[in-house]
C-alpha positions in Angstrom: -40.0 18.5 -32.6 -37.9 21.7 -32.7 -36.3 23.1 -29.6 -35.5 26.7 -28.5 -31.7 26.6 -28.2 -30.5 26.4 -24.6 -27.1 28.1 -23.9 -25.8 25.1 -21.9 -26.6 22.7 -24.8 -25.3 25.1 -27.4 -22.0 25.4 -25.6 -21.6 21.7 -25.5 -22.3 21.2 -29.2 -19.9 24.0 -30.1 -17.1 21.9 -28.7 -17.5 19.6 -31.8 -15.0 20.6 -34.5 -16.2 21.7 -38.0 -16.2 19.4 -41.0 -12.8 20.4 -42.2 -11.2 19.3 -39.0 -13.2 16.1 -38.9 -12.1 15.2 -42.4 -8.4 16.1 -41.7 -8.4 13.8 -38.7 -10.1 11.1 -40.8 -7.4 11.3 -43.4 -4.7 11.0 -40.7 -6.4 7.8 -39.4 -6.7 6.3 -42.8 -3.0 6.9 -43.7 -2.1 3.7 -41.8 -4.5 1.6 -43.8 -3.1 2.9 -47.1 -6.6 2.8 -48.6 -6.2 6.3 -49.8 -3.2 5.8 -52.0 -3.6 6.9 -55.6 -3.6 3.2 -56.8 -6.2 2.1 -54.2 -8.5 5.0 -54.9 -8.2 4.5 -58.7 -8.9 0.8 -58.5 -11.9 1.1 -56.2 -13.1 4.7 -55.9 -16.4 3.5 -54.4 -14.8 1.6 -51.6 -12.4 4.5 -50.8 -15.3 7.0 -50.7 -17.4 4.7 -48.4 -14.4 4.1 -46.1 -13.7 7.8 -45.8 -17.3 8.6 -45.0 -17.7 5.8 -42.4 -14.4 6.8 -40.7 -15.5 10.4 -40.6 -18.7 9.4 -39.0 -16.8 7.5 -36.3 -14.6 10.5 -35.7 -17.6 12.8 -35.4 -19.4 10.4 -33.0 -16.4 10.4 -30.7 -16.5 14.2 -30.5 -20.3 14.0 -30.0 -19.8 11.8 -27.0 -17.2 14.2 -25.6 -19.7 17.0 -26.1 -22.3 15.0 -24.2 -19.9 14.5 -21.4 -19.3 18.2 -21.3 -23.0 18.8 -21.0 -23.2 16.3 -18.1 -20.3 18.1 -16.3 -22.1 21.4 -16.6 -25.3 19.9 -15.3 -23.6 18.5 -12.3 -22.0 21.9 -11.6 -25.3 23.6 -11.9 -27.2 21.2 -9.6 -24.9 20.8 -6.7 -24.4 17.9 -4.3 -27.7 18.0 -2.4 -30.0 17.7 -5.5 -32.4 14.8 -5.4 -32.7 12.2 -8.1 -36.0 13.6 -9.3 -34.7 17.2 -9.4 -31.7 15.9 -11.4 -33.9 14.1 -13.9 -36.3 17.0 -14.2 -33.4 19.4 -15.0 -31.2 17.1 -17.1 -33.7 15.1 -19.2 -35.0 18.0 -21.3 -31.4 19.1 -21.9 -30.3 15.7 -23.1 -33.3 15.4 -25.3 -32.5 18.7 -26.9 -28.9 17.7 -27.3 -29.8 14.5 -29.1 -32.2 16.3 -31.4 -29.8 19.0 -32.3 -26.9 16.6 -32.6 -29.0 14.4 -34.9 -29.8 17.4 -37.2 -26.2 18.4 -37.3 -25.1 14.8 -38.1 -27.2 14.8 -41.2 -25.9 18.2 -42.4 -22.3 17.2 -41.6 -22.8 13.9 -43.5 -23.7 15.8 -46.6 -20.8 18.2 -46.3 -18.4 15.4 -45.6 -19.5 13.7 -48.9 -19.0 16.9 -50.8 -15.5 17.3 -49.4 -14.6 13.6 -49.9 -15.2 13.6 -53.6 -12.6 16.3 -54.6 -10.2 15.0 -52.0 -10.2 11.6 -53.6 -10.0 13.0 -57.1 -6.9 14.9 -56.0 -5.4 11.7 -54.5 -5.6 10.3 -58.1 -3.9 13.5 -59.4 -7.0 14.4 -61.3 -7.0 18.2 -61.9 -10.1 19.9 -60.6 -11.0 23.1 -58.9 -13.8 24.4 -56.7 -15.3 27.7 -57.9 -14.8 30.5 -55.4 -15.7 34.1 -55.1 -17.8 35.6 -57.9 -17.3 32.4 -60.0 -19.1 30.4 -57.3 -21.9 33.0 -56.8 -22.4 34.1 -60.4 -21.0 31.9 -63.2 -21.0 28.4 -61.6 -23.6 28.7 -58.9 -24.5 25.0 -58.6 -21.2 23.4 -59.4 -19.0 21.8 -56.7 -16.0 21.1 -58.9 -14.8 21.8 -62.4 -12.3 19.6 -64.2 -9.6 20.5 -65.0 -9.9 24.2 -64.1 -12.2 27.2 -63.6 -10.1 29.1 -66.2 -10.7 26.5 -68.9 -14.4 26.5 -68.1 -14.5 30.2 -68.7 -12.4 30.2 -71.9 -13.6 26.9 -73.5 -16.7 25.8 -71.5 -17.3 22.8 -73.8 -13.9 21.3 -72.9 -14.5 21.2 -69.1 -16.5 18.8 -66.9 -18.9 20.3 -64.3 -19.2 18.1 -61.2 -21.9 18.1 -58.5 -21.6 15.8 -55.5 -24.8 15.1 -53.5 -25.1 12.5 -50.8 -28.8 12.3 -51.6 -30.6 13.8 -54.5 -34.1 14.7 -53.4 -35.0 17.6 -55.6 -31.6 19.3 -55.3 -30.3 17.5 -58.5 -32.4 20.0 -60.5 -30.0 22.8 -59.4 -27.4 21.5 -61.9 -29.7 21.6 -64.9 -28.8 25.2 -65.6 -25.2 24.3 -65.8 -25.9 21.8 -68.6 -25.8 24.6 -71.2 -22.0 24.9 -70.4 -21.1 21.3 -71.2 -21.1 17.8 -69.6 -22.4 17.6 -66.1 -21.4 14.7 -63.8 -23.8 14.2 -60.9 -22.3 12.0 -58.1 -24.4 10.5 -55.4 -24.1 7.9 -52.7 -27.9 7.5 -52.3 -29.2 3.9 -52.1 -32.8 4.8 -51.4 -35.3 3.9 -54.1 -37.6 6.6 -52.7 -34.8 9.1 -53.6 -33.7 7.5 -56.9 -37.1 7.0 -58.3 -37.6 5.8 -61.9 -39.3 9.1 -62.8 -36.4 11.1 -61.4 -33.9 9.0 -63.3 -35.9 9.6 -66.5 -35.8 13.4 -65.8 -32.0 13.3 -65.3 -31.8 11.3 -68.6 -33.9 13.9 -70.5 -31.4 16.6 -69.3 -28.5 14.5 -70.6 -26.8 14.5 -67.2 -24.4 11.7 -66.4 -25.0 10.2 -62.9 -22.6 8.1 -60.9 -24.0 5.6 -58.3 -23.0 2.7 -56.2 -22.5 -0.7 -57.9 -25.6 -2.1 -56.1 -27.7 0.8 -57.3 -26.5 0.4 -60.9 -27.9 -3.1 -60.9 -31.5 -2.0 -60.3 -33.7 -3.1 -63.1 -34.4 0.4 -64.5 -30.8 1.5 -64.2 -28.6 -1.4 -65.4 -29.0 -0.8 -69.1 -28.8 3.0 -69.0 -25.5 4.2 -70.3 -25.9 7.6 -68.6 -26.0 5.8 -65.2 -22.5 4.7 -64.3 -20.9 3.3 -61.2 -18.7 5.3 -58.9 -15.8 3.1 -60.0 -16.3 4.4 -63.6 -15.5 7.9 -62.5 -11.7 7.7 -62.4 -11.4 6.4 -66.0 -14.0 9.0 -67.2 -11.8 11.7 -65.7 -8.5 10.1 -66.7 -7.8 12.7 -69.4 -7.5 15.4 -66.7 -4.8 13.5 -64.7 -1.5 15.3 -64.1 1.3 13.7 -66.1 
């Protein structure tokens, strides 16, 4: 159920850093594992992507716990020493409930944003040239594109020679947003979804009709209605499919 934001909860949640900071900290942690070296990412893109996502979630959860501690501190300050247990629970329980609800909503949103940031980051680790449209290019020309390989400039001058990439943690109906970009050239749709309610056979057939290439996890590619479809490829196929854009 929705909550009317409470200032004390909002203040606690605002102590959690934004996605860029979370991802930067994640990269620093993973440097020790060497899983994000160009060689490792190229040999197992899917594993590198999954590890980056999982580590980012761990980092986020740590900040979330700190935010909850901050909320507890503020509650204690507000209540004072003589407050009874019942008064404490009556005051704090609705706030904690609101915190958990709003944090959960933010967690889902951040997960999607992390995935969208992780894909270009890993491509760059492999020295694959790609750019994110910005400014008028993002709002007018390439509205539904997350990345263009090798460059926005080439996409403008010779659109058929560029690859248009959209990264979506789950597809839902948002995959249809990239259909308009298909007139420009090849569209690569990258997803980490493993939910058959999301990757339905009818949805996959629609993607096929629009001649969009979709990249999925290995386990998903093995589904009966996907394993023989050439337009459905694994995340580990992505590096070689973009090999021609690698810096030499």
